Every structure is written in C-alpha cells, then in structure tokens.
PALO-778429 format. One record per residue: residue in three letters; y negated, x negated, z of N, C-alpha, C in turn; residue number from 0. Coordinates in nm, 3 decimals, padded with zeros to 5 digits. Each point is the difference from the previous one (the first is absolute). Layout:
% PALO-778429
@r:ala; n_north:Y; n_east:X; n_up:Z; ca_north:Y; ca_east:X; ca_up:Z; c_north:Y; c_east:X; c_up:Z; k:NUM
...
END
This chain:
% PALO-778429
@r:met; n_north:00.113; n_east:-00.112; n_up:-00.004; ca_north:-00.093; ca_east:00.086; ca_up:-00.008; c_north:-00.111; c_east:-00.082; c_up:-00.013; k:0
@r:pro; n_north:-00.149; n_east:00.066; n_up:-00.055; ca_north:-00.073; ca_east:-00.067; ca_up:00.014; c_north:-00.119; c_east:-00.010; c_up:00.083; k:1
@r:his; n_north:-00.062; n_east:-00.124; n_up:00.089; ca_north:-00.067; ca_east:00.043; ca_up:00.078; c_north:-00.149; c_east:00.062; c_up:-00.008; k:2
@r:asn; n_north:-00.091; n_east:00.045; n_up:00.081; ca_north:-00.105; ca_east:00.092; ca_up:00.043; c_north:00.085; c_east:00.119; c_up:-00.086; k:3
@r:thr; n_north:00.111; n_east:00.072; n_up:00.025; ca_north:00.044; ca_east:00.114; ca_up:-00.053; c_north:00.021; c_east:00.101; c_up:00.120; k:4
@r:phe; n_north:00.043; n_east:00.120; n_up:00.023; ca_north:00.092; ca_east:00.073; ca_up:00.096; c_north:00.141; c_east:-00.040; c_up:-00.026; k:5
@r:cys; n_north:00.008; n_east:-00.014; n_up:00.145; ca_north:00.163; ca_east:-00.052; ca_up:00.010; c_north:00.081; c_east:00.096; c_up:00.101; k:6
@r:his; n_north:-00.091; n_east:00.073; n_up:00.079; ca_north:00.058; ca_east:00.105; ca_up:00.076; c_north:-00.083; c_east:00.103; c_up:00.072; k:7
@r:ile; n_north:00.029; n_east:00.132; n_up:00.024; ca_north:-00.066; ca_east:00.036; ca_up:00.085; c_north:00.089; c_east:00.118; c_up:00.119; k:8
@r:glu; n_north:-00.077; n_east:00.027; n_up:00.100; ca_north:00.040; ca_east:00.026; ca_up:00.108; c_north:-00.054; c_east:00.156; c_up:00.063; k:9
@r:phe; n_north:00.117; n_east:00.058; n_up:00.044; ca_north:-00.045; ca_east:00.126; ca_up:00.044; c_north:00.044; c_east:-00.015; c_up:00.155; k:10
@r:asp; n_north:-00.095; n_east:00.054; n_up:00.115; ca_north:00.064; ca_east:00.020; ca_up:00.115; c_north:00.043; c_east:00.132; c_up:-00.002; k:11
@r:ser; n_north:00.131; n_east:-00.025; n_up:00.120; ca_north:00.065; ca_east:00.137; ca_up:-00.046; c_north:00.053; c_east:00.015; c_up:00.213; k:12
@r:thr; n_north:-00.049; n_east:00.101; n_up:00.015; ca_north:00.093; ca_east:00.099; ca_up:00.133; c_north:00.156; c_east:-00.033; c_up:00.021; k:13
@r:asp; n_north:00.016; n_east:00.038; n_up:-00.133; ca_north:00.189; ca_east:00.026; ca_up:00.020; c_north:00.006; c_east:-00.045; c_up:-00.163; k:14
@r:leu; n_north:00.056; n_east:-00.124; n_up:00.018; ca_north:00.078; ca_east:-00.050; ca_up:-00.123; c_north:00.090; c_east:00.038; c_up:-00.083; k:15
@r:ala; n_north:00.105; n_east:00.118; n_up:00.085; ca_north:00.092; ca_east:00.031; ca_up:-00.093; c_north:-00.056; c_east:00.106; c_up:-00.062; k:16
@r:arg; n_north:-00.134; n_east:00.103; n_up:00.030; ca_north:-00.018; ca_east:00.078; ca_up:-00.079; c_north:-00.076; c_east:-00.037; c_up:-00.061; k:17
@r:ser; n_north:-00.063; n_east:-00.100; n_up:-00.019; ca_north:-00.057; ca_east:-00.034; ca_up:-00.089; c_north:00.053; c_east:-00.058; c_up:-00.136; k:18
@r:gln; n_north:00.101; n_east:-00.108; n_up:00.067; ca_north:00.127; ca_east:-00.056; ca_up:-00.127; c_north:00.013; c_east:00.148; c_up:-00.064; k:19
@r:arg; n_north:00.047; n_east:00.070; n_up:00.074; ca_north:00.080; ca_east:00.153; ca_up:-00.108; c_north:-00.138; c_east:00.059; c_up:-00.095; k:20
@r:phe; n_north:-00.108; n_east:-00.023; n_up:00.073; ca_north:-00.121; ca_east:00.080; ca_up:-00.097; c_north:-00.013; c_east:-00.100; c_up:-00.136; k:21
@r:phe; n_north:-00.021; n_east:-00.119; n_up:00.007; ca_north:-00.030; ca_east:-00.099; ca_up:-00.095; c_north:00.115; c_east:-00.029; c_up:-00.088; k:22
@r:glu; n_north:00.133; n_east:00.021; n_up:00.065; ca_north:00.111; ca_east:-00.026; ca_up:-00.099; c_north:00.029; c_east:00.092; c_up:-00.068; k:23
@r:gly; n_north:-00.053; n_east:00.146; n_up:00.028; ca_north:00.044; ca_east:00.150; ca_up:-00.082; c_north:-00.097; c_east:-00.019; c_up:-00.066; k:24
@r:leu; n_north:-00.129; n_east:-00.020; n_up:00.016; ca_north:-00.118; ca_east:00.018; ca_up:-00.083; c_north:00.032; c_east:-00.077; c_up:-00.114; k:25
@r:phe; n_north:00.015; n_east:-00.182; n_up:00.010; ca_north:-00.046; ca_east:-00.056; ca_up:-00.081; c_north:00.152; c_east:-00.120; c_up:-00.038; k:26
@r:gly; n_north:00.125; n_east:00.038; n_up:00.085; ca_north:00.089; ca_east:-00.070; ca_up:-00.023; c_north:00.037; c_east:-00.151; c_up:00.077; k:27
@r:trp; n_north:-00.102; n_east:-00.028; n_up:00.063; ca_north:-00.017; ca_east:-00.163; ca_up:00.046; c_north:00.140; c_east:00.037; c_up:00.123; k:28
@r:thr; n_north:00.037; n_east:-00.142; n_up:-00.010; ca_north:00.087; ca_east:-00.069; ca_up:00.104; c_north:-00.066; c_east:-00.057; c_up:00.098; k:29
@r:phe; n_north:00.060; n_east:00.008; n_up:00.126; ca_north:-00.026; ca_east:-00.114; ca_up:00.117; c_north:00.104; c_east:-00.027; c_up:00.056; k:30
@r:arg; n_north:-00.015; n_east:-00.103; n_up:00.100; ca_north:00.023; ca_east:-00.099; ca_up:00.045; c_north:-00.057; c_east:-00.018; c_up:00.156; k:31
@r:ala; n_north:00.052; n_east:-00.008; n_up:00.096; ca_north:-00.078; ca_east:-00.099; ca_up:00.125; c_north:-00.049; c_east:-00.117; c_up:-00.009; k:32
@r:phe; n_north:-00.098; n_east:-00.026; n_up:00.079; ca_north:-00.064; ca_east:-00.126; ca_up:-00.015; c_north:-00.066; c_east:00.006; c_up:00.106; k:33
@r:gly; n_north:00.073; n_east:-00.054; n_up:00.108; ca_north:-00.011; ca_east:-00.022; ca_up:00.161; c_north:-00.007; c_east:00.123; c_up:00.061; k:34
@r:glu; n_north:-00.040; n_east:00.011; n_up:00.100; ca_north:00.031; ca_east:00.128; ca_up:00.114; c_north:-00.102; c_east:00.144; c_up:-00.037; k:35
@r:lys; n_north:-00.140; n_east:-00.032; n_up:-00.056; ca_north:-00.085; ca_east:00.090; ca_up:-00.011; c_north:-00.025; c_east:00.038; c_up:-00.129; k:36
@r:met; n_north:00.039; n_east:-00.078; n_up:-00.138; ca_north:-00.021; ca_east:00.035; ca_up:-00.123; c_north:00.134; c_east:-00.027; c_up:-00.080; k:37
@r:val; n_north:00.002; n_east:00.083; n_up:-00.105; ca_north:00.042; ca_east:00.005; ca_up:-00.156; c_north:-00.054; c_east:-00.001; c_up:-00.066; k:38
@r:val; n_north:00.044; n_east:-00.065; n_up:-00.129; ca_north:-00.045; ca_east:-00.060; ca_up:-00.127; c_north:00.044; c_east:00.098; c_up:-00.081; k:39
@r:phe; n_north:-00.058; n_east:00.021; n_up:-00.107; ca_north:00.043; ca_east:00.059; ca_up:-00.116; c_north:-00.012; c_east:-00.030; c_up:-00.140; k:40
@r:gly; n_north:00.117; n_east:00.089; n_up:-00.091; ca_north:-00.057; ca_east:-00.074; ca_up:-00.113; c_north:00.052; c_east:00.090; c_up:-00.119; k:41
@r:leu; n_north:00.008; n_east:-00.003; n_up:-00.149; ca_north:00.075; ca_east:00.063; ca_up:-00.047; c_north:00.043; c_east:-00.110; c_up:-00.060; k:42
@r:gly; n_north:00.125; n_east:-00.003; n_up:-00.051; ca_north:00.097; ca_east:-00.121; ca_up:-00.079; c_north:-00.015; c_east:-00.090; c_up:00.069; k:43
@r:asp; n_north:-00.022; n_east:-00.128; n_up:-00.044; ca_north:-00.037; ca_east:-00.141; ca_up:00.041; c_north:-00.137; c_east:-00.042; c_up:00.062; k:44
@r:gln; n_north:-00.066; n_east:00.103; n_up:-00.053; ca_north:-00.142; ca_east:00.003; ca_up:-00.015; c_north:-00.049; c_east:00.063; c_up:00.205; k:45
@r:his; n_north:-00.041; n_east:-00.144; n_up:00.030; ca_north:-00.121; ca_east:00.048; ca_up:00.163; c_north:-00.097; c_east:00.057; c_up:-00.026; k:46
@r:leu; n_north:-00.012; n_east:00.130; n_up:00.104; ca_north:-00.105; ca_east:00.100; ca_up:-00.076; c_north:-00.088; c_east:-00.019; c_up:00.145; k:47
@r:gly; n_north:00.042; n_east:-00.020; n_up:00.125; ca_north:-00.043; ca_east:00.051; ca_up:00.109; c_north:00.093; c_east:-00.021; c_up:00.139; k:48
@r:gly; n_north:-00.059; n_east:00.064; n_up:00.095; ca_north:00.059; ca_east:00.009; ca_up:00.126; c_north:-00.072; c_east:00.127; c_up:00.107; k:49
@r:leu; n_north:00.068; n_east:00.038; n_up:00.060; ca_north:-00.032; ca_east:00.106; ca_up:00.130; c_north:-00.020; c_east:-00.051; c_up:00.123; k:50
@r:gln; n_north:-00.105; n_east:00.016; n_up:00.056; ca_north:00.028; ca_east:-00.072; ca_up:00.144; c_north:-00.031; c_east:00.128; c_up:00.123; k:51
@r:lys; n_north:00.118; n_east:-00.042; n_up:00.100; ca_north:-00.036; ca_east:00.092; ca_up:00.107; c_north:-00.139; c_east:00.017; c_up:00.088; k:52
@r:ala; n_north:-00.043; n_east:00.107; n_up:-00.001; ca_north:-00.121; ca_east:-00.005; ca_up:00.096; c_north:00.017; c_east:00.099; c_up:00.082; k:53
@r:asp; n_north:-00.063; n_east:00.026; n_up:00.149; ca_north:00.012; ca_east:00.072; ca_up:00.073; c_north:-00.069; c_east:00.153; c_up:-00.051; k:54
@r:asn; n_north:-00.136; n_east:-00.028; n_up:-00.056; ca_north:-00.063; ca_east:00.102; ca_up:-00.108; c_north:-00.044; c_east:-00.070; c_up:-00.107; k:55
@r:val; n_north:-00.028; n_east:00.078; n_up:-00.060; ca_north:-00.118; ca_east:-00.032; ca_up:-00.152; c_north:-00.119; c_east:00.089; c_up:-00.009; k:56
@r:ala; n_north:-00.126; n_east:-00.107; n_up:00.023; ca_north:-00.126; ca_east:00.049; ca_up:-00.007; c_north:-00.035; c_east:00.015; c_up:-00.159; k:57
@r:pro; n_north:-00.091; n_east:00.079; n_up:-00.055; ca_north:-00.021; ca_east:00.021; ca_up:-00.103; c_north:-00.102; c_east:-00.125; c_up:-00.050; k:58
@r:gly; n_north:00.013; n_east:-00.005; n_up:-00.106; ca_north:-00.050; ca_east:-00.115; ca_up:-00.089; c_north:00.047; c_east:-00.167; c_up:00.047; k:59
@r:arg; n_north:00.132; n_east:00.017; n_up:00.056; ca_north:00.054; ca_east:-00.146; ca_up:00.078; c_north:00.092; c_east:-00.014; c_up:-00.113; k:60
@r:ser; n_north:00.053; n_east:00.033; n_up:-00.045; ca_north:00.126; ca_east:00.037; ca_up:-00.077; c_north:00.002; c_east:00.119; c_up:-00.166; k:61
@r:pro; n_north:00.032; n_east:-00.125; n_up:-00.091; ca_north:00.118; ca_east:-00.108; ca_up:-00.007; c_north:-00.121; c_east:-00.153; c_up:-00.023; k:62
@r:ser; n_north:00.078; n_east:-00.084; n_up:00.069; ca_north:-00.085; ca_east:-00.121; ca_up:-00.049; c_north:00.056; c_east:-00.057; c_up:-00.095; k:63
@r:val; n_north:-00.078; n_east:-00.087; n_up:-00.070; ca_north:00.035; ca_east:-00.113; ca_up:-00.142; c_north:-00.004; c_east:-00.141; c_up:00.045; k:64
@r:trp; n_north:00.086; n_east:-00.048; n_up:-00.094; ca_north:00.016; ca_east:-00.143; ca_up:00.030; c_north:-00.005; c_east:-00.059; c_up:-00.129; k:65
@r:ile; n_north:-00.080; n_east:-00.128; n_up:-00.031; ca_north:00.017; ca_east:-00.028; ca_up:-00.113; c_north:00.047; c_east:-00.146; c_up:00.012; k:66
@r:glu; n_north:00.051; n_east:-00.077; n_up:-00.055; ca_north:00.065; ca_east:-00.134; ca_up:00.005; c_north:-00.084; c_east:-00.086; c_up:-00.055; k:67
@r:val; n_north:-00.031; n_east:-00.109; n_up:00.065; ca_north:-00.085; ca_east:-00.132; ca_up:00.016; c_north:00.051; c_east:-00.094; c_up:-00.020; k:68
@r:ala; n_north:-00.011; n_east:-00.117; n_up:-00.116; ca_north:-00.005; ca_east:-00.146; ca_up:00.020; c_north:00.005; c_east:-00.070; c_up:00.108; k:69
@r:ser; n_north:-00.121; n_east:00.013; n_up:00.083; ca_north:-00.013; ca_east:-00.082; ca_up:00.122; c_north:-00.097; c_east:00.101; c_up:00.090; k:70
@r:leu; n_north:00.076; n_east:00.050; n_up:00.114; ca_north:-00.034; ca_east:00.077; ca_up:00.067; c_north:-00.141; c_east:-00.002; c_up:00.062; k:71
@r:asp; n_north:-00.014; n_east:-00.138; n_up:00.071; ca_north:-00.124; ca_east:-00.052; ca_up:00.067; c_north:-00.084; c_east:00.002; c_up:-00.065; k:72
@r:pro; n_north:-00.035; n_east:-00.055; n_up:-00.132; ca_north:-00.098; ca_east:00.021; ca_up:-00.085; c_north:-00.056; c_east:00.114; c_up:-00.046; k:73
@r:met; n_north:00.056; n_east:00.082; n_up:00.015; ca_north:-00.007; ca_east:00.151; ca_up:-00.072; c_north:-00.067; c_east:00.082; c_up:00.097; k:74
@r:val; n_north:00.061; n_east:-00.064; n_up:00.149; ca_north:-00.048; ca_east:00.076; ca_up:00.125; c_north:-00.177; c_east:-00.038; c_up:-00.006; k:75
@r:thr; n_north:-00.032; n_east:-00.102; n_up:-00.017; ca_north:-00.090; ca_east:-00.071; ca_up:00.034; c_north:-00.111; c_east:00.029; c_up:-00.137; k:76
@r:lys; n_north:00.067; n_east:00.045; n_up:-00.113; ca_north:-00.064; ca_east:00.067; ca_up:-00.121; c_north:-00.048; c_east:00.153; c_up:00.049; k:77
@r:ala; n_north:00.074; n_east:00.099; n_up:00.025; ca_north:-00.001; ca_east:00.109; ca_up:00.053; c_north:-00.140; c_east:00.033; c_up:00.118; k:78
@r:val; n_north:00.006; n_east:-00.117; n_up:00.097; ca_north:-00.092; ca_east:00.032; ca_up:00.082; c_north:-00.130; c_east:-00.076; c_up:-00.035; k:79
@r:gly; n_north:-00.036; n_east:-00.105; n_up:-00.073; ca_north:-00.084; ca_east:-00.020; ca_up:-00.100; c_north:-00.057; c_east:00.086; c_up:-00.073; k:80
@r:ser; n_north:00.077; n_east:00.113; n_up:-00.063; ca_north:-00.061; ca_east:00.105; ca_up:-00.142; c_north:-00.032; c_east:00.126; c_up:00.103; k:81
@r:gly; n_north:00.016; n_east:-00.024; n_up:00.155; ca_north:-00.081; ca_east:00.141; ca_up:00.045; c_north:00.149; c_east:00.070; c_up:00.076; k:82
@r:gly; n_north:00.106; n_east:-00.078; n_up:-00.005; ca_north:00.087; ca_east:00.090; ca_up:00.106; c_north:00.007; c_east:-00.038; c_up:00.119; k:83
@r:ser; n_north:00.122; n_east:00.054; n_up:00.075; ca_north:-00.002; ca_east:-00.053; ca_up:00.134; c_north:00.094; c_east:-00.011; c_up:00.047; k:84
@r:leu; n_north:00.104; n_east:-00.103; n_up:00.072; ca_north:00.105; ca_east:-00.037; ca_up:00.072; c_north:00.076; c_east:00.134; c_up:00.083; k:85
@r:glu; n_north:00.082; n_east:00.024; n_up:-00.016; ca_north:00.055; ca_east:00.112; ca_up:00.048; c_north:00.131; c_east:-00.047; c_up:00.105; k:86
@r:arg; n_north:00.103; n_east:-00.091; n_up:-00.087; ca_north:00.099; ca_east:-00.044; ca_up:00.064; c_north:00.027; c_east:-00.184; c_up:-00.061; k:87
@r:gly; n_north:00.000; n_east:-00.094; n_up:00.086; ca_north:00.025; ca_east:-00.136; ca_up:-00.049; c_north:00.100; c_east:00.004; c_up:-00.061; k:88
@r:arg; n_north:00.055; n_east:-00.145; n_up:-00.048; ca_north:00.113; ca_east:-00.071; ca_up:-00.052; c_north:00.105; c_east:00.034; c_up:00.091; k:89
@r:glu; n_north:00.122; n_east:00.069; n_up:-00.043; ca_north:00.094; ca_east:00.091; ca_up:00.083; c_north:00.125; c_east:-00.079; c_up:-00.088; k:90
@r:glu; n_north:00.119; n_east:-00.068; n_up:00.010; ca_north:00.142; ca_east:-00.020; ca_up:-00.043; c_north:00.051; c_east:00.170; c_up:00.007; k:91
@r:val; n_north:00.067; n_east:-00.015; n_up:-00.119; ca_north:00.060; ca_east:00.127; ca_up:-00.007; c_north:00.165; c_east:-00.062; c_up:-00.021; k:92
@r:pro; n_north:00.060; n_east:-00.018; n_up:00.110; ca_north:00.161; ca_east:-00.064; ca_up:-00.074; c_north:00.088; c_east:00.033; c_up:-00.106; k:93
@r:gly; n_north:00.029; n_east:-00.093; n_up:-00.090; ca_north:00.055; ca_east:00.051; ca_up:-00.132; c_north:-00.073; c_east:00.024; c_up:-00.124; k:94
@r:val; n_north:-00.118; n_east:-00.023; n_up:00.052; ca_north:-00.108; ca_east:00.062; ca_up:-00.115; c_north:-00.092; c_east:-00.092; c_up:00.004; k:95
@r:gly; n_north:-00.099; n_east:-00.049; n_up:00.085; ca_north:-00.055; ca_east:-00.099; ca_up:-00.004; c_north:-00.135; c_east:00.051; c_up:00.054; k:96
@r:trp; n_north:-00.123; n_east:-00.002; n_up:-00.020; ca_north:-00.123; ca_east:-00.040; ca_up:00.087; c_north:-00.078; c_east:00.146; c_up:-00.039; k:97
@r:ser; n_north:-00.057; n_east:00.081; n_up:00.064; ca_north:-00.088; ca_east:00.111; ca_up:00.004; c_north:-00.156; c_east:-00.041; c_up:00.057; k:98
@r:ala; n_north:-00.118; n_east:00.111; n_up:-00.033; ca_north:-00.088; ca_east:00.056; ca_up:00.086; c_north:-00.073; c_east:00.108; c_up:-00.054; k:99
@r:val; n_north:-00.052; n_east:00.029; n_up:00.081; ca_north:-00.065; ca_east:00.142; ca_up:00.007; c_north:-00.162; c_east:-00.032; c_up:-00.058; k:100
@r:val; n_north:-00.069; n_east:00.050; n_up:-00.095; ca_north:-00.164; ca_east:00.020; ca_up:00.008; c_north:-00.007; c_east:00.148; c_up:-00.006; k:101
@r:lys; n_north:-00.159; n_east:00.015; n_up:00.014; ca_north:-00.050; ca_east:00.115; ca_up:-00.077; c_north:-00.132; c_east:-00.028; c_up:-00.078; k:102
@r:asp; n_north:00.017; n_east:00.099; n_up:-00.091; ca_north:-00.116; ca_east:-00.015; ca_up:-00.106; c_north:-00.134; c_east:00.036; c_up:00.054; k:103
@r:pro; n_north:-00.129; n_east:-00.010; n_up:-00.060; ca_north:-00.116; ca_east:00.049; ca_up:00.066; c_north:-00.012; c_east:00.100; c_up:00.024; k:104
@r:asp; n_north:00.113; n_east:00.125; n_up:-00.042; ca_north:-00.046; ca_east:00.161; ca_up:00.106; c_north:00.123; c_east:00.020; c_up:00.058; k:105
@r:gly; n_north:00.078; n_east:-00.151; n_up:00.062; ca_north:00.076; ca_east:00.058; ca_up:00.099; c_north:00.158; c_east:00.010; c_up:-00.056; k:106
@r:asn; n_north:00.015; n_east:-00.009; n_up:-00.116; ca_north:00.164; ca_east:00.032; ca_up:-00.078; c_north:00.066; c_east:-00.113; c_up:00.071; k:107
@r:phe; n_north:00.116; n_east:-00.019; n_up:00.060; ca_north:00.113; ca_east:-00.024; ca_up:-00.042; c_north:00.028; c_east:-00.124; c_up:-00.090; k:108
@r:val; n_north:00.050; n_east:-00.078; n_up:-00.002; ca_north:00.032; ca_east:-00.079; ca_up:-00.123; c_north:00.106; c_east:-00.103; c_up:00.058; k:109
@r:gly; n_north:00.092; n_east:00.042; n_up:-00.018; ca_north:00.127; ca_east:-00.126; ca_up:00.049; c_north:00.029; c_east:-00.116; c_up:-00.094; k:110
@r:leu; n_north:00.009; n_east:-00.136; n_up:00.035; ca_north:00.019; ca_east:-00.100; ca_up:-00.065; c_north:00.119; c_east:-00.074; c_up:00.022; k:111
@r:val; n_north:00.075; n_east:-00.013; n_up:-00.128; ca_north:00.125; ca_east:-00.077; ca_up:00.065; c_north:00.002; c_east:-00.132; c_up:-00.105; k:112
@r:glu; n_north:00.071; n_east:-00.098; n_up:00.063; ca_north:00.032; ca_east:-00.145; ca_up:-00.040; c_north:00.179; c_east:00.028; c_up:-00.011; k:113
@r:phe; n_north:00.085; n_east:-00.012; n_up:-00.119; ca_north:00.144; ca_east:00.013; ca_up:00.033; c_north:00.023; c_east:-00.174; c_up:00.033; k:114
@r:ser; n_north:00.102; n_east:-00.026; n_up:00.084; ca_north:00.081; ca_east:-00.117; ca_up:00.010; c_north:00.058; c_east:-00.027; c_up:-00.156; k:115
@r:arg; n_north:-00.021; n_east:-00.092; n_up:-00.011; ca_north:00.131; ca_east:-00.019; ca_up:-00.170; c_north:00.131; c_east:-00.097; c_up:00.051; k:116
@r:gln; n_north:00.106; n_east:00.030; n_up:-00.058; ca_north:00.130; ca_east:-00.070; ca_up:00.010; c_north:-00.014; c_east:-00.062; c_up:-00.084; k:117
@r:glu; n_north:00.034; n_east:-00.154; n_up:00.059; ca_north:00.040; ca_east:-00.097; ca_up:-00.109; c_north:00.137; c_east:00.023; c_up:-00.024; k:118
@r:gly; n_north:00.040; n_east:-00.042; n_up:-00.144; ca_north:00.101; ca_east:-00.013; ca_up:-00.046; c_north:-00.001; c_east:00.076; c_up:-00.130; k:119
END
C-alpha cells in the first residue's frame, strides 16, 4: 500500500458481536480477533479496519481513520506545524508498528501509522 493513503478505519462498539453481525450481514466483511478488546475486519484478503470495544460511543468520536505514513515522527511534527495538535503521542502497536493520533485544526482525529517492515 502506498504511503499517505487510508489503511484502516476503526469503529467504536459497545457490543462487538452485535457490530460484527451488522457489518457482516451488510457488507460481507469477515472478522478475526486482535487482542482482547478489538476485532479486525476485511473483505477477502484485503484489510479494511477494526471494531474497538468501548464502554459507550459518543457522537462524533467514531469512526476514526488511519493513514499509513513512511515515517511517523516527521509526520507528527508536520501535522502540529501545519495547525494541528497532538492528541496521543507515539505508541508501539505489537505486531503492527507505531502509531500516533493528531487533530486537524477543526479537532477531527487523524490516526497515523508506520508499519513495521519484515526483512526477508
């Protein structure tokens, strides 16, 4: 997947099983567990996103979008320098890579992810 493109959309869900049934019935997405509080979904071999377990879902907080970047830290700096703000700094996502969340000037959340690259 090229850098600077959407790579993941994430919906909050108070009931993961119910949400899975809804999206599977609507779009035919398939699901697999990803840790204790998340399931990821896709269509065929294509990864699309995830459902994140939440105690409640506040309007305007879901879904969140994630954009793949070549190098996380410079993009966070660029986002803040372009009028955005940092919501959540660099965090490791085991088996995936590194992520951070910034806000655009209007307060919209934008997730940034730098995927780990396997040698071989």
